[in-house]
C-alpha positions as a Markdown table, in Angstrom:
| # | Residue | x | y | z |
|---|---|---|---|---|
| 1 | Unk | -10.5 | 17.5 | -11.2 |
| 2 | Unk | -14.2 | 17.6 | -12.7 |
| 3 | Unk | -16.6 | 14.6 | -12.1 |
| 4 | Unk | -13.3 | 12.2 | -10.6 |
| 5 | Unk | -14.0 | 9.1 | -10.5 |
| 6 | Unk | -11.6 | 6.6 | -9.0 |
| 7 | Unk | -10.4 | 3.5 | -10.7 |
| 8 | Unk | -8.3 | 1.4 | -8.1 |
| 9 | Unk | -6.4 | -2.0 | -9.6 |
| 10 | Unk | -6.1 | -4.6 | -6.9 |
| 11 | Unk | -8.7 | -5.6 | -4.1 |
| 12 | Unk | -6.3 | -7.0 | -1.6 |
| 13 | Unk | -6.4 | -5.5 | 1.5 |
| 14 | Unk | -5.0 | -1.8 | 0.4 |
| 15 | Unk | -7.4 | -1.9 | -2.7 |
| 16 | Unk | -10.3 | -3.0 | -0.6 |
| 17 | Unk | -9.5 | -0.2 | 2.2 |
| 18 | Unk | -8.4 | 2.8 | -0.4 |
| 19 | Unk | -12.0 | 2.3 | -1.9 |
| 20 | Unk | -14.3 | 3.2 | 1.1 |
| 21 | Unk | -11.9 | 5.6 | 1.8 |
| 22 | Unk | -12.9 | 7.7 | -1.5 |
| 23 | Unk | -16.7 | 6.3 | -1.5 |
| 24 | Unk | -16.7 | 7.8 | 2.2 |
| 25 | Unk | -15.8 | 11.0 | 0.6 |
| 26 | Unk | -18.5 | 11.1 | -1.8 |
| 27 | Unk | -16.4 | 9.5 | -4.9 |
| 28 | Unk | -17.6 | 7.0 | -7.5 |
| 29 | Unk | -14.8 | 3.6 | -7.4 |
| 30 | Unk | -14.5 | 1.5 | -9.7 |
| 31 | Unk | -12.3 | -2.1 | -7.8 |
| 32 | Unk | -11.0 | -3.8 | -10.0 |
| 33 | Unk | -9.4 | -7.8 | -9.7 |
| 34 | Unk | -8.0 | -10.3 | -12.1 |
| 35 | Unk | -10.9 | -12.7 | -11.0 |
| 36 | Unk | -14.2 | -12.3 | -9.2 |
| 37 | Unk | -14.9 | -13.6 | -5.6 |
| 38 | Unk | -18.4 | -15.0 | -4.9 |
| 39 | Unk | -18.0 | -13.4 | -1.7 |
| 40 | Unk | -16.7 | -10.4 | -2.1 |
| 41 | Unk | -19.3 | -7.7 | -1.6 |
| 42 | Unk | -20.2 | -9.5 | 1.8 |
| 43 | Unk | -17.0 | -9.0 | 2.8 |
| 44 | Unk | -16.7 | -5.5 | 1.8 |
| 45 | Unk | -19.7 | -4.9 | 3.1 |
| 46 | Unk | -18.5 | -6.2 | 6.5 |
| 47 | Unk | -15.1 | -4.2 | 6.2 |
| 48 | Unk | -17.3 | -0.9 | 6.3 |
| 49 | Unk | -19.1 | -2.1 | 8.9 |
| 50 | Unk | -16.0 | -3.1 | 10.9 |
| 51 | Unk | -14.7 | 0.7 | 9.8 |
| 52 | Unk | -18.4 | 2.0 | 11.4 |
| 53 | Unk | -17.9 | 0.0 | 14.8 |
| 54 | Unk | -14.7 | 1.4 | 15.0 |
| 55 | Unk | -15.9 | 5.2 | 14.6 |
| 56 | Unk | -13.7 | 6.3 | 12.0 |
| 57 | Unk | -17.1 | 6.8 | 9.3 |
| 58 | Unk | -21.1 | 6.9 | 10.6 |
| 59 | Unk | -23.1 | 4.1 | 10.5 |
| 60 | Unk | -25.7 | 5.6 | 8.3 |
| 61 | Unk | -22.9 | 6.2 | 5.6 |
| 62 | Unk | -22.1 | 2.5 | 5.5 |
| 63 | Unk | -25.1 | 2.1 | 2.5 |
| 64 | Unk | -24.1 | 5.3 | 0.3 |
| 65 | Unk | -20.2 | 3.7 | 0.5 |
| 66 | Unk | -20.8 | 0.4 | -0.5 |
| 67 | Unk | -23.2 | 1.5 | -3.3 |
| 68 | Unk | -20.3 | 4.1 | -4.3 |
| 69 | Unk | -18.0 | 1.1 | -5.3 |
| 70 | Unk | -18.4 | -1.2 | -8.1 |
| 71 | Unk | -16.5 | -4.2 | -8.4 |
| 72 | Unk | -15.1 | -5.3 | -11.8 |
| 73 | Unk | -12.7 | -7.8 | -13.3 |
| 74 | Unk | -12.9 | -6.3 | -16.8 |
| 75 | Unk | -10.6 | -3.9 | -17.4 |
| 76 | Unk | -12.3 | -2.0 | -20.1 |
| 77 | Unk | -14.9 | -0.8 | -17.5 |
| 78 | Unk | -11.9 | 1.4 | -15.9 |
| 79 | Unk | -11.8 | 3.6 | -18.9 |
| 80 | Unk | -14.3 | 5.7 | -17.0 |
| 81 | Unk | -11.6 | 6.5 | -14.5 |
| 82 | Unk | -9.8 | 9.7 | -14.8 |
| 83 | Unk | -7.8 | 8.6 | -11.6 |
| 84 | Unk | -6.5 | 5.4 | -11.3 |
| 85 | Unk | -4.5 | 4.1 | -8.5 |
| 86 | Unk | -2.8 | 0.8 | -8.7 |
| 87 | Unk | -2.1 | -1.4 | -5.1 |
| 88 | Unk | -1.1 | -5.1 | -6.5 |
| 89 | Unk | 1.7 | -6.9 | -4.7 |
| 90 | Unk | 5.0 | -5.2 | -3.9 |
| 91 | Unk | 6.7 | -6.6 | -7.3 |
| 92 | Unk | 7.7 | -4.7 | -10.2 |
| 93 | Unk | 6.8 | -7.6 | -13.1 |
| 94 | Unk | 3.1 | -7.9 | -11.3 |
| 95 | Unk | 3.0 | -4.1 | -11.2 |
| 96 | Unk | 4.0 | -3.8 | -14.5 |
| 97 | Unk | 2.2 | -6.5 | -16.2 |
| 98 | Unk | -1.0 | -4.7 | -14.9 |
| 99 | Unk | -0.2 | -1.3 | -16.6 |
| 100 | Unk | 0.3 | -3.4 | -19.5 |
| 101 | Unk | -2.5 | -5.2 | -19.8 |
| 102 | Unk | -4.3 | -1.6 | -18.7 |
| 103 | Unk | -2.7 | 1.2 | -20.4 |
| 104 | Unk | -5.2 | 0.3 | -24.2 |
| 105 | Unk | -7.9 | 1.2 | -21.5 |
| 106 | Unk | -6.9 | 4.4 | -19.5 |
| 107 | Unk | -8.7 | 7.7 | -20.8 |
| 108 | Unk | -6.7 | 10.2 | -22.7 |
| 109 | Unk | -5.7 | 12.4 | -19.6 |
| 110 | Unk | -6.4 | 10.6 | -17.0 |
| 111 | Unk | -3.9 | 10.4 | -13.8 |
| 112 | Unk | -2.0 | 7.0 | -13.3 |
| 113 | Unk | -1.0 | 5.8 | -9.7 |
| 114 | Unk | 1.3 | 3.4 | -8.2 |
| 115 | Unk | 0.8 | 2.7 | -4.4 |
| 116 | Unk | 4.4 | 1.3 | -4.4 |
| 117 | Unk | 6.5 | 1.5 | -1.2 |
| 118 | Unk | 10.3 | 1.1 | -3.2 |
| 119 | Unk | 10.1 | 0.2 | -6.9 |
| 120 | Unk | 10.9 | 2.9 | -9.2 |
| 121 | Unk | 8.2 | 5.6 | -10.4 |
| 122 | Unk | 10.5 | 6.1 | -13.8 |
| 123 | Unk | 10.5 | 2.7 | -14.7 |
| 124 | Unk | 6.7 | 1.7 | -13.8 |
| 125 | Unk | 5.7 | 4.8 | -15.9 |
| 126 | Unk | 7.8 | 3.2 | -19.1 |
| 127 | Unk | 4.8 | 1.0 | -19.2 |
| 128 | Unk | 2.1 | 3.4 | -19.9 |
| 129 | Unk | 1.1 | 5.4 | -22.6 |
| 130 | Unk | 1.2 | 8.3 | -20.8 |
| 131 | Unk | 4.5 | 8.6 | -18.6 |
| 132 | Unk | 3.5 | 12.6 | -17.9 |
| 133 | Unk | 0.7 | 11.5 | -16.0 |
| 134 | Unk | 2.1 | 9.0 | -13.9 |
| 135 | Unk | 3.1 | 9.5 | -10.6 |
| 136 | Unk | 3.7 | 7.8 | -7.4 |
| 137 | Unk | 1.2 | 7.9 | -4.6 |
| 138 | Unk | 2.5 | 6.1 | -1.4 |
| 139 | Unk | -0.2 | 5.3 | 1.1 |
| 140 | Unk | 0.5 | 3.5 | 4.1 |
| 141 | Unk | -1.5 | 1.0 | 6.3 |
| 142 | Unk | -4.3 | 1.4 | 7.4 |
| 143 | Unk | -4.9 | 4.0 | 5.1 |
| 144 | Unk | -8.4 | 5.2 | 6.6 |
| 145 | Unk | -6.8 | 6.7 | 9.8 |
| 146 | Unk | -2.4 | 7.0 | 8.5 |
| 147 | Unk | -2.6 | 10.7 | 7.9 |
| 148 | Unk | 0.7 | 10.6 | 6.0 |
| 149 | Unk | 1.0 | 10.1 | 1.9 |
| 150 | Unk | 4.4 | 9.9 | 0.2 |
| 151 | Unk | 3.6 | 11.5 | -3.7 |
| 152 | Unk | 6.6 | 10.8 | -5.8 |
| 153 | Unk | 7.7 | 12.3 | -9.3 |
| 154 | Unk | 9.8 | 10.3 | -11.6 |
| 155 | Unk | 12.1 | 11.3 | -14.3 |
| 156 | Unk | 8.7 | 12.2 | -16.3 |
| 157 | Unk | 5.9 | 13.2 | -13.7 |
| 158 | Unk | 4.1 | 16.5 | -14.7 |
| 159 | Unk | 4.0 | 19.2 | -12.6 |
| 160 | Unk | 0.3 | 19.1 | -13.0 |
| 161 | Unk | 0.2 | 15.6 | -12.3 |
| 162 | Unk | 1.5 | 16.0 | -8.9 |
| 163 | Unk | -1.6 | 18.7 | -8.3 |
| 164 | Unk | -3.6 | 16.7 | -9.4 |
| 165 | Unk | -2.9 | 13.8 | -6.8 |
| 166 | Unk | -2.5 | 16.5 | -4.4 |
| 167 | Unk | -6.1 | 17.9 | -4.9 |
| 168 | Unk | -7.4 | 14.3 | -4.5 |
| 169 | Unk | -4.7 | 13.7 | -1.4 |
| 170 | Unk | -7.2 | 17.1 | 0.1 |
| 171 | Unk | -10.1 | 15.4 | -0.5 |
| 172 | Unk | -9.2 | 12.1 | 1.3 |
| 173 | Unk | -8.3 | 14.9 | 4.1 |
| 174 | Unk | -4.4 | 13.2 | 4.0 |
| 175 | Unk | -1.0 | 14.8 | 4.9 |
| 176 | Unk | 1.2 | 14.5 | 1.4 |
| 177 | Unk | 4.7 | 15.1 | 1.1 |
| 178 | Unk | 6.3 | 15.7 | -2.1 |
| 179 | Unk | 9.3 | 13.7 | -3.0 |
| 180 | Unk | 11.8 | 13.0 | -5.7 |
| 181 | Unk | 12.0 | 9.5 | -6.7 |
| 182 | Unk | 14.6 | 7.8 | -4.5 |
| 183 | Unk | 14.8 | 4.0 | -3.3 |
| 184 | Unk | 12.3 | 3.6 | -0.4 |
| 185 | Unk | 11.6 | 7.3 | -0.4 |
| 186 | Unk | 11.3 | 8.6 | 3.2 |
| 187 | Unk | 9.7 | 6.5 | 5.6 |
| 188 | Unk | 10.4 | 2.9 | 4.5 |
| 189 | Unk | 14.6 | 4.3 | 3.7 |
| 190 | Unk | 14.2 | 5.0 | 7.8 |
| 191 | Unk | 11.9 | 2.0 | 8.9 |
| 192 | Unk | 12.9 | -0.8 | 7.6 |
| 193 | Unk | 16.7 | -1.0 | 8.5 |
| 194 | Unk | 14.9 | -0.5 | 12.5 |
| 195 | Unk | 13.3 | -3.3 | 11.4 |
| 196 | Unk | 15.8 | -5.6 | 9.7 |
| 197 | Unk | 18.2 | -4.8 | 12.9 |
| 198 | Unk | 15.8 | -5.7 | 14.9 |
| 199 | Unk | 15.5 | -9.7 | 13.7 |
| 200 | Unk | 19.2 | -9.7 | 13.9 |
| 201 | Unk | 19.2 | -8.5 | 17.3 |
| 202 | Unk | 16.6 | -11.7 | 17.6 |
| 203 | Unk | 18.9 | -14.3 | 16.2 |
| 204 | Unk | 22.0 | -13.6 | 17.7 |
| 205 | Unk | 20.4 | -14.2 | 20.9 |
| 206 | Unk | 20.5 | -10.6 | 22.5 |
| 207 | Unk | 16.7 | -10.0 | 23.3 |
| 208 | Unk | 13.5 | -12.0 | 23.0 |
| 209 | Unk | 10.7 | -10.3 | 20.5 |
| 210 | Unk | 8.5 | -9.0 | 23.7 |
| 211 | Unk | 11.9 | -7.4 | 25.1 |
| 212 | Unk | 13.1 | -5.9 | 21.8 |
| 213 | Unk | 9.6 | -4.2 | 21.2 |
| 214 | Unk | 8.9 | -3.1 | 24.3 |
| 215 | Unk | 12.3 | -1.2 | 24.5 |
| 216 | Unk | 11.4 | 0.6 | 21.1 |
| 217 | Unk | 7.8 | 1.0 | 22.8 |
| 218 | Unk | 9.0 | 2.4 | 26.2 |
| 219 | Unk | 12.5 | 4.2 | 25.1 |
| 220 | Unk | 11.6 | 5.3 | 22.3 |
| 221 | Unk | 8.1 | 6.1 | 22.2 |
| 222 | Unk | 6.8 | 4.2 | 19.2 |
| 223 | Unk | 3.5 | 2.9 | 19.5 |
| 224 | Unk | 4.6 | -0.5 | 18.2 |
| 225 | Unk | 7.9 | -2.4 | 18.5 |
| 226 | Unk | 9.8 | -3.2 | 15.0 |
| 227 | Unk | 8.9 | -7.1 | 15.1 |
| 228 | Unk | 5.2 | -6.7 | 16.1 |
| 229 | Unk | 5.0 | -4.2 | 13.1 |
| 230 | Unk | 6.9 | -6.2 | 11.0 |
| 231 | Unk | 4.2 | -8.9 | 11.3 |
| 232 | Unk | 1.1 | -6.1 | 10.9 |
| 233 | Unk | 2.9 | -5.4 | 7.7 |
| 234 | Unk | 3.9 | -9.1 | 6.5 |
| 235 | Unk | 7.5 | -10.5 | 6.7 |
| 236 | Unk | 7.5 | -11.0 | 2.9 |
| 237 | Unk | 6.5 | -7.9 | 2.1 |
| 238 | Unk | 9.1 | -6.7 | 4.6 |
| 239 | Unk | 11.9 | -8.9 | 2.7 |
| 240 | Unk | 10.3 | -7.4 | -0.9 |
| 241 | Unk | 11.4 | -3.8 | 0.4 |
| 242 | Unk | 15.0 | -4.8 | 1.8 |
| 243 | Unk | 15.7 | -6.4 | -1.6 |
| 244 | Unk | 14.7 | -3.8 | -3.4 |
| 245 | Unk | 17.1 | -1.5 | -0.9 |
| 246 | Unk | 20.0 | -3.2 | -1.4 |
| 247 | Unk | 19.4 | -3.8 | -5.5 |
| 248 | Unk | 18.8 | -0.3 | -5.9 |
| 249 | Unk | 21.1 | 1.3 | -3.6 |
| 250 | Unk | 24.1 | -1.0 | -3.7 |
| 251 | Unk | 24.3 | -0.8 | -0.4 |
| 252 | Unk | 25.1 | -3.8 | 2.1 |
| 253 | Unk | 23.5 | -2.1 | 4.6 |
| 254 | Unk | 20.1 | -3.2 | 4.0 |
| 255 | Unk | 20.9 | -6.8 | 3.6 |
| 256 | Unk | 17.7 | -8.7 | 4.9 |
| 257 | Unk | 18.7 | -11.1 | 8.0 |
| 258 | Unk | 18.5 | -14.7 | 7.0 |
| 259 | Unk | 15.9 | -15.2 | 10.3 |
| 260 | Unk | 13.4 | -13.5 | 7.8 |
| 261 | Unk | 14.4 | -15.3 | 4.7 |
| 262 | Unk | 13.5 | -18.3 | 6.8 |
| 263 | Unk | 10.8 | -17.5 | 8.1 |
| 264 | Unk | 9.0 | -16.2 | 4.8 |
| 265 | Unk | 10.0 | -19.4 | 3.3 |
| 266 | Unk | 8.5 | -21.1 | 5.6 |
| 267 | Unk | 5.1 | -19.1 | 5.1 |
| 268 | Unk | 5.2 | -17.6 | 8.5 |
| 269 | Unk | 4.2 | -14.0 | 6.8 |
| 270 | Unk | 2.7 | -12.5 | 10.2 |
| 271 | Unk | -0.4 | -11.7 | 11.0 |
| 272 | Unk | -1.8 | -12.4 | 7.4 |
| 273 | Unk | -0.7 | -16.2 | 8.3 |
| 274 | Unk | -1.4 | -16.2 | 12.1 |
| 275 | Unk | 2.2 | -16.3 | 12.7 |
| 276 | Unk | 5.3 | -14.6 | 12.4 |
| 277 | Unk | 7.4 | -13.2 | 15.1 |
| 278 | Unk | 4.5 | -13.9 | 17.0 |
| 279 | Unk | 2.2 | -16.8 | 17.1 |
| 280 | Unk | -1.5 | -15.1 | 16.2 |
| 281 | Unk | -3.9 | -18.2 | 16.6 |
| 282 | Unk | -3.2 | -18.5 | 20.3 |
| 283 | Unk | -4.9 | -14.8 | 20.7 |
| 284 | Unk | -8.4 | -16.4 | 19.6 |
């Protein structure tokens, strides 16, 4: 795709990191959020600096990356983009509302993608003018370092759209796998039953958090235990994904553990709130 310009819908954790990823490959980015935050530019610059200190990007690339990203709250400014990626909350109503609002500003021929991890690509595409140009592109967090990307074809997704997505991912040096639409795709279909079962083990008093996590780290060679991973993902996101799997498959094996629901209701969402299965406030 010539003169590639990427629009990112949503300036949360995933949206900001995708903006850095694209900008670090020399791709101009328009990063949209429903409202502007006064300290965004400073926060974004700090996030880029952290990536540099981690050795993920070169220090001398920081200024170029920051200058390659435009931060806007006007959907009309996305009309200059020929590839859009939505990164909003994992909720059908939230995502559908964004696509409904932005569809009149998308230039003809632009590729539109959702970073959804479980929701129907076909249903999301129905909110746009050109469902043939709609595709699922599921990046994993953190996208700067995680190589895998699930590319998901909806019922109407054109082959040319998939190829355009693959071309972008090649530029970003990712490892894409092309999948047909199915609930949870591959990774989440496998991952979340494990996380859920770990929560059941905890709630039944079979073992404590550290024991459950260390068993999977030392016994299955996982770099992170399932409960620590759930905290990293966000317990609200975990709950939403499990509920979607139950709804889409009708299979009770995905039924969320009651302890997960209780933690979400209490606002214990993991790292982002300082408390989940572990207390991160004590770690300084």
